[in-house]
C-alpha positions as CSV (number, residue, x, y, z in Angstrom):
1,M,3.8,151.3,-11.4
2,G,1.2,148.7,-12.5
3,M,-0.4,145.9,-10.7
4,K,2.0,143.1,-9.9
5,T,1.3,139.6,-11.2
6,N,3.1,136.3,-11.6
7,I,2.6,136.3,-15.3
8,T,5.4,135.3,-17.7
9,L,4.7,136.0,-21.3
10,Y,6.8,134.2,-24.1
11,T,6.4,136.2,-27.3
12,E,7.8,138.0,-30.2
13,G,6.6,141.1,-32.2
14,T,4.3,139.3,-34.6
15,P,0.6,140.2,-35.1
16,N,-0.4,137.3,-32.8
17,G,2.5,137.9,-30.4
18,L,1.5,141.5,-29.8
19,K,-2.0,140.8,-28.7
20,P,-1.2,140.0,-25.1
21,T,1.4,142.7,-24.7
22,I,-1.2,145.4,-25.8
23,L,-3.8,144.0,-23.4
24,L,-1.4,143.7,-20.5
25,A,-0.4,147.4,-21.1
26,E,-4.1,148.4,-21.3
27,L,-4.8,146.7,-18.0
28,G,-1.7,148.1,-16.3
29,L,-0.3,144.7,-15.4
30,E,3.3,144.0,-14.6
31,Y,4.7,140.8,-16.0
32,K,7.9,139.0,-17.0
33,L,8.6,139.1,-20.7
34,H,10.6,136.4,-22.3
35,L,11.5,137.3,-25.9
36,I,11.5,134.2,-28.1
37,N,13.9,134.1,-31.0
38,I,11.7,132.4,-33.6
39,F,14.3,132.7,-36.2
40,K,16.5,130.3,-34.2
41,H,13.5,128.1,-33.6
42,E,13.5,128.6,-29.8
43,Q,9.8,127.9,-29.9
44,K,10.6,124.3,-30.9
45,E,12.9,123.6,-27.9
46,P,11.8,121.0,-25.4
47,W,11.4,123.4,-22.5
48,F,9.0,125.6,-24.6
49,L,7.0,122.6,-25.9
50,K,6.2,121.8,-22.3
51,I,4.3,125.1,-22.2
52,N,3.0,125.1,-25.8
53,P,3.0,121.7,-27.4
54,N,2.1,123.4,-30.7
55,G,5.5,125.1,-30.8
56,R,4.2,128.6,-31.6
57,I,4.2,132.0,-29.9
58,P,2.8,133.5,-27.9
59,A,2.5,131.5,-24.7
60,L,1.6,132.7,-21.2
61,V,2.0,131.2,-17.8
62,D,0.2,132.7,-14.8
63,E,0.8,131.5,-11.2
64,D,-1.7,132.1,-8.4
65,E,-0.9,132.7,-4.7
66,N,-0.9,129.0,-4.1
67,G,1.6,128.2,-6.8
68,K,-1.0,126.8,-9.2
69,Q,0.0,127.5,-12.8
70,T,-2.3,128.2,-15.7
71,M,-0.7,127.8,-19.1
72,L,-2.2,129.4,-22.2
73,W,-0.9,128.9,-25.7
74,E,-3.4,130.5,-28.1
75,S,-3.5,134.2,-28.3
76,G,-7.3,134.4,-28.2
77,S,-7.5,132.3,-25.1
78,M,-4.9,134.6,-23.4
79,L,-7.1,137.6,-24.2
80,L,-10.2,136.0,-22.7
81,Y,-8.3,134.8,-19.7
82,L,-6.7,138.1,-18.9
83,V,-9.9,140.1,-19.0
84,A,-11.8,137.4,-17.0
85,R,-9.2,137.3,-14.2
86,Y,-7.8,140.9,-14.2
87,D,-10.5,143.2,-15.6
88,K,-13.1,142.9,-12.8
89,D,-14.1,146.5,-13.4
90,H,-14.7,145.9,-17.1
91,K,-12.3,148.6,-18.3
92,V,-11.8,146.8,-21.6
93,S,-14.6,144.1,-21.4
94,Y,-18.2,143.5,-20.7
95,P,-19.9,141.3,-18.0
96,Y,-20.0,137.7,-18.8
97,D,-23.2,136.6,-20.7
98,S,-24.2,140.1,-21.6
99,P,-25.0,140.7,-25.3
100,Q,-21.8,142.8,-25.6
101,Y,-19.8,140.0,-24.2
102,W,-20.9,137.6,-26.8
103,E,-20.5,140.2,-29.6
104,T,-16.9,140.6,-28.5
105,V,-16.4,136.8,-28.7
106,N,-18.0,136.8,-32.2
107,W,-15.4,139.4,-33.4
108,L,-12.5,137.7,-31.6
109,M,-13.4,134.3,-33.2
110,W,-13.8,136.0,-36.6
111,Q,-10.3,137.3,-36.3
112,M,-8.9,133.9,-35.1
113,S,-10.7,131.9,-37.8
114,G,-10.8,134.4,-40.7
115,V,-8.6,137.5,-40.7
116,G,-5.6,135.8,-39.1
117,P,-5.5,132.6,-41.3
118,M,-6.4,134.4,-44.5
119,Q,-4.1,137.3,-44.0
120,G,-1.3,135.0,-42.8
121,Q,-1.5,133.1,-46.1
122,A,-1.6,136.3,-48.0
123,N,1.6,137.3,-46.2
124,H,3.3,134.1,-47.2
125,F,2.3,133.9,-50.8
126,A,2.6,137.6,-51.6
127,R,6.0,138.1,-49.9
128,M,7.7,134.9,-48.6
129,A,7.0,132.1,-51.0
130,P,10.1,131.2,-53.2
131,E,7.9,131.4,-56.3
132,K,5.0,133.6,-57.2
133,H,1.7,131.7,-57.4
134,E,-0.8,134.1,-58.8
135,Y,-3.8,132.0,-57.9
136,A,-2.8,131.7,-54.3
137,I,-2.0,135.4,-54.1
138,G,-5.3,136.4,-55.6
139,R,-7.2,134.0,-53.4
140,Y,-5.8,135.1,-50.1
141,V,-5.2,138.8,-50.8
142,N,-8.8,139.1,-52.1
143,E,-10.2,137.3,-49.2
144,T,-8.3,139.6,-46.8
145,R,-9.8,142.5,-48.7
146,R,-13.3,141.0,-48.3
147,L,-12.8,140.6,-44.6
148,Y,-11.6,144.2,-44.3
149,R,-14.7,145.3,-46.1
150,V,-16.8,143.5,-43.5
151,L,-15.0,145.3,-40.7
152,D,-15.2,148.7,-42.5
153,T,-19.0,148.3,-42.9
154,H,-19.3,147.4,-39.2
155,L,-17.2,150.3,-38.0
156,A,-19.2,152.7,-40.2
157,K,-22.1,152.1,-37.8
158,S,-20.1,152.4,-34.6
159,G,-20.8,155.6,-32.7
160,S,-17.8,155.1,-30.4
161,G,-15.2,154.1,-33.0
162,Y,-14.7,150.8,-31.3
163,I,-15.8,147.4,-32.6
164,V,-18.2,146.6,-29.7
165,G,-20.2,149.0,-27.7
166,D,-18.7,152.1,-26.1
167,R,-15.2,150.8,-25.2
168,L,-12.1,149.1,-26.3
169,T,-12.3,145.3,-26.2
170,V,-10.1,142.3,-27.0
171,A,-11.8,142.4,-30.5
172,D,-10.1,145.7,-31.2
173,I,-6.8,144.4,-29.9
174,A,-6.8,141.2,-31.8
175,L,-7.7,142.8,-35.1
176,W,-5.5,145.9,-34.8
177,N,-2.2,143.9,-35.0
178,W,-3.2,142.2,-38.3
179,V,-4.7,145.3,-39.9
180,A,-1.5,147.2,-39.1
181,A,0.4,144.8,-41.4
182,Y,-1.9,145.4,-44.4
183,R,0.9,146.2,-46.9
184,Y,3.0,143.2,-46.1
185,S,-0.1,141.1,-46.8
186,G,-0.3,142.4,-50.4
187,L,-2.9,145.1,-50.0
188,S,-1.8,148.2,-51.9
189,S,-3.6,150.6,-49.6
190,I,-5.9,151.0,-46.6
191,D,-7.6,154.0,-48.3
192,E,-10.5,151.9,-49.7
193,F,-11.5,151.2,-46.1
194,P,-11.8,154.7,-44.5
195,H,-13.5,153.5,-41.3
196,V,-10.9,150.8,-40.7
197,Q,-8.1,153.4,-41.5
198,K,-9.5,155.9,-38.9
199,W,-9.9,153.1,-36.3
200,L,-6.3,151.9,-36.9
201,Y,-4.8,155.3,-36.2
202,E,-7.2,156.4,-33.4
203,L,-6.3,153.3,-31.4
204,L,-2.6,154.4,-31.6
205,K,-3.5,157.4,-29.4
206,R,-4.1,155.1,-26.5
207,P,-1.0,154.8,-24.3
208,G,-1.6,151.1,-23.8
209,F,-1.4,150.5,-27.6
210,E,1.8,152.5,-27.9
211,E,3.4,150.7,-25.0
212,G,2.2,147.3,-25.8
213,R,3.0,147.2,-29.5
214,N,6.6,148.1,-28.7
215,A,6.9,145.8,-25.7
216,P,8.8,142.8,-27.2
217,Q,10.8,145.1,-29.5
218,P,10.1,148.2,-31.7
219,H,7.0,147.7,-33.7
220,I,7.8,147.3,-37.5
221,Y,4.5,146.9,-39.4
222,L,3.4,150.5,-39.7
223,E,6.8,151.4,-41.0
224,L,6.7,148.5,-43.5
225,N,3.5,150.0,-44.9
226,K,5.7,152.9,-46.2
227,L,7.9,150.6,-48.3
228,S,7.5,149.8,-52.0
229,D,6.4,146.4,-53.2
230,E,10.0,145.7,-54.3
231,E,11.3,146.5,-50.8
232,L,8.6,144.4,-49.1
233,D,9.3,141.5,-51.5
234,A,13.0,141.6,-50.6
235,K,12.2,141.5,-46.9
236,G,9.8,138.7,-47.5
237,R,12.4,136.6,-49.4
238,A,14.9,137.1,-46.6
239,A,12.3,135.7,-44.1
240,G,11.3,133.0,-46.5
241,G,14.5,131.1,-45.9
242,W,13.6,130.7,-42.3
243,I,10.1,129.5,-43.4
244,Q,11.6,126.9,-45.7
245,E,13.9,125.7,-43.0
246,G,11.0,125.4,-40.6
247,M,9.0,123.5,-43.1
248,K,11.8,120.9,-43.5
249,R,12.1,120.5,-39.7
250,D,8.4,120.1,-39.3
251,A,8.3,117.5,-42.1
252,Q,11.0,115.4,-40.3
253,A,9.4,115.6,-36.9
């Protein structure tokens, strides 16, 4: 049994949606999980928009012993909040204002501002867009490759195998979920990044990763990496209809 909390997590098994489930598992925290059906646009319903006005997953609500609620609706802020409140022993974090703390924040912000947006656009144009735009595919897939190279170079110098210092941090958690989806993002292989590849699979040996990545529903991205481009394109086109519908709804809002 883990530590009881009053946390409710609203999520789905996307790269961003899996960040808090992995951290919650690593910290051994019990919480309520509300699986959001993004394909039915549940994240756009009025009740959800009261939690996250941006209408995206994940979202997290924590309630203290006095009934005061804290609402978080960016995956990065959730990770920082959870370690600040629940990782007092620094199992997966460093003390505030230490050099390692700020290095962790650097890599987390790098994922939020670089890897996530660039790889997300690579996902869309390589697999989901109704038409193939070679310039867009080249732009976003190659930028994703450049970012992976940055991470690979950094991990080559890591004595622990983790991104920061001697332990797992939210930087590893935030990045792992995106790197696990490399083939869906148009990269042909992870082999050109041997240190990233080793890091990706070493983290899977941690029980928290295995539990957390499968918490909302069975994790799909590592299995997708085994498919051909034709099979991945077919899956992307199937999801693309939902994307197009969402774009129309957002344009009318």
